[in-house]
Each structure stands twice: as C-alpha cells, then as structure tokens.
N, C-alpha and C positions, 0 to 999 in steps of 0.2 A: 424357149427362149434359144437354147444353146444354138442348136441346127441354124437359124435363122443369123446370130454371130458369126456362126462358122462362116454361113453364105456369103455374108457381106462384107466380113474382114478376111477372110481367110480364102476364098474362090474369087471373088468381085477384083478386088486392086492387081490380079492379076493379068488383067486385060481392061477394065471400066471401071469406074467407078460406081458404088451403089447410091444411087439417089433413095433415101431413104422418106426425103417428102414426098415423091411421090412414086410407091414402087411396083405399080402395075406399068408403069412408061420404062419404069429402070431393067425391067425383066426385060423390055423388046430390045433395050441399048445393048443391054450383054448378051441376049442372043446371035445378035450380028457379031459383037469386039471378042468373045470370048471363043475358044477352039470346041469343037462338040464335046469331047469329054468332060471339057471344064464347065461347060455349060448343064453340060447332064448330073456330073454331080451337084450344082447349083439347083438344081431343081429338086434330087433327092433332098436333099437340106431343108429347101424350104416345105417339099411333101412333110417332112418330119416333123418339123415347128405347125403347120397347118391340121397332121394328127395329133397330137399331143393337144391343142387349143380345143378339138373334136372331145377327146378324153379326160380332157378335168374335170367337168361336170360331173361325170360318172362316177368317176375317181372319188370325188368329192361327200357327191351323195353319198357313196359307200361307207367311207370314214366317218363320217355323220350318222349314218343310219345302225354303225356298230354303234358307235360310244351311247346312241339312242339305247340302245337294246342293252346298254352296259357290261359289252362282252368284256373279257379282260386286256388291259392295256398289252400285252405282249403278245396277244394273239392280233390284234390291229396292227400292232407295229410289226411286227411277223408278215401279216398279209400285205401290208403297203411296202412292206422292201418288196417281197415275190413281186407285187405288179410291177414296180419300179424296175426292177430289175429285168425282168421279162421286156419290159418295153425296148 
C-alpha cells in the first residue's frame, strides 16, 4: 500500500487531486493534468502496488508452509527478510 499512498498523496497533488472513490477515472484525469515525467512516476508507483498485491498470496503461502513443516523460526525470519528486501 505504501506505493499507492506515495502516488496518491505525493505525486498527484502536484497537478491534480486523486479521487480514491473512482481510481480508474482519476488516472485519466491525472494523465491530462500531470506532466509526462510525473505521470510516469505515478504509473510506476501504482504498478509497484499491483505487483505487491499479486505476490502477497505466494509469500503468505510460503510462510504458512514453512511453519507447517516446522522449520526453525530463525530460518523463516531470515527467508522472509530476504524476500522483503529483494522486493
């Protein structure tokens, strides 16, 4: 969610207000009002948020499987930290 808040609160106010109630139409409005470089930065932040949503299921499943397999907590923590740092 951090990339979305960065996009909506950090980039959007530079040229337009982000409408969280209807984000798809807000993107079209922002495209018209933001400069090209700001809009590309906004798109990258929104893409990072979508990528995080797409990967959270895999991450949660892996942590649950590791707990079910009774791996040492330290191993799970190190693997989780490595995954999060690589993201």
